N, C-alpha and C positions, 0 to 999 in steps of 0.2 A: 757274185754281187760286187766285190770291190772293183772289178774291171769296169763295170758299167758306171760306177761313180767317177772313176778316173776319166773315162771317156766324156762324161757330162762336164767335168771341170775343163777339159781341153776345148770342148765345144763352146763353153761360156767364155773362155779366154780368147778364142778365135773371134767370137762376136764382139768382145770388148776391143780387140785390136782393130778390127774393121771399123768400128764406130769411132775409135780414136783417130784413125787416119782420115776418115771422112770429116770429122769435126775439125781437125787441124787444117785441112784444105779449105773448109767452108767458113772458118771463123773470121770475124772482121779483123782487118789489119790495123788495129789500133792497140796501143799499150793496154794490156789487161783484157783484151777482147776474148782471148781464149779461155779466161777464167770463168766467164759467164756460161760458155758452152760446156766446159768440163764440170761445172757445178751441177748442171742438169744430169750429166752422165753418171757422176759419182753418187748423186742422190738416188738415181734410179738403181744403182748397184747396191744400195742399202747402207752406204757410209753415212754416219751421222754428220750433221752440218758442222759440228766442231772440228771433225777431222778434215773436212773440206777447207775450213779456214786455216788450219795448220798447214795443209798442203799448199795453199796460196802463199803463206808466209815463207815456206821453204822454197817455193818457186822464185820468189823475189830475191832471196838470198843467193840461190844458184845462178840466176841471171846476172846479178851484180858481180858475183865471183867470176863467172865466165867472161864478162866484159873486162874486168881487171886483168885476168890472166891473158886474155887476148892482146891487150895493150902491151903487157910485159913481153910476151913472146914475139910480137911484131917488132918491138924495139931491139930485142936481142937478135932477131933475124937481120935487121938493118945493120946492127953493129958487126955481125958476122960477114955480111956482104961488103961492108966498108973496109974490113981488115983484109 
């Protein structure tokens, strides 16, 4: 019996992966547009709406951190080229 449960989990994860890829491609290209589509997916998976809100806040933090690190790395790369 445990093997069938593990197989069901992998099938569910594969379905979620396929849906995430499709939603990423089909989401509107506006700031925060992906959040509306992922809210539907995460709600369908059974996550409470409070958890979805926390994921949105974490996403904003990660996007801002990514932008800041990208600027620092770009400047360091330009300094390396100049030297």
